[in-house]
Phi, psi and omega in degrees: 000316179299319180297319180295318179299317181298318180296317179296317180297315181296318179296319180294318180295318179298316180297319180299310182292327178295315180292322180297322179294320181294323182276355176082011182284341176251130179291156181272009183223161175249105185301323179297319179292320179298318182292340180283342182287117182281129177289154176290163179298329179289325185270337185305318179301330178294315180292321178298319179295323181298324182289348181284354181262002180058040176250129176281158180308129181280106185275320186204187183300320183296325179290325176294314181299327178298316180287332175293315184293330179265011173082010181284329183254145180246135179291130179271121179292155180293335179207154177205179180297116176087001178210156172226150177251123180289169176300126185260112179264334186233017175210176187234142186277061176224144176216157169299150188306317183295325178291319179293319177299321179294319177300316179297319179294319178298315180298316180296317181293319179297315179300316180296318183287340186245010178073032175105008178286165176222152177255172183243126174272124186255342180205145181233239185275135179234142171271170176296326177291324175298320180295324176301313181295321181295320181296336179292335181245348182219101183291349178275353180298147185302135175273340180255197178289138178246151176293342173298337182284002181241355176083017179234019180231151175209159179250138177240123178294141173252016173232017178225104178230139178055034178078007181252128182264085174193161182298137177217086185308323182294314180285329175298316179297320179295321178295313181294329176298320177295315180297319178298324179301312181285331174296316180293335175282352180081024185257341182217164162242152174211152179229137174272110182266108185292319184293326182263356181054047181214163170262122176272118186246129176238125182269135180270158176275069185284000000 
């Protein structure tokens, strides 16, 4: 009888958690486990900079909508002078205002320096739930907290310029020159991510 009760209880519990997952009542991540992941020394300044905007970790769509409604986030246009934003499957086209202003300035400077070329933004703001979805298709996606989770980071491809997906050393050098310019002004941090072929850019609250 006890064995039968245990089997019934286990089946009911399994069904409950399965249904809860389908309805979205249970998150696909464990925040405590995520917080335990120590950032690298190279990445830590990005997270420290993210906390300077007084934005809490973006867990899901509702947390993003809260910051949109109170005017904290600015909608990122699909294109601007010197940049284009690719179709976003695992991130959202919103940034804190200062990050968006920085993106526009970078695009304008890049366009001016290259005679009208443009670069491609491949990722913008992500929630923790977005990261769950991304990890299912990309095992290199961060297991810990990402600066994308605060709305002040974006990725720029260094192999996609002017709508062409291939290496272009001249334009890559021009792009990094722009990033170095803003880094030296104390306005951003950036990392060249080899596996993703992009520059991960985090804007500071300067």
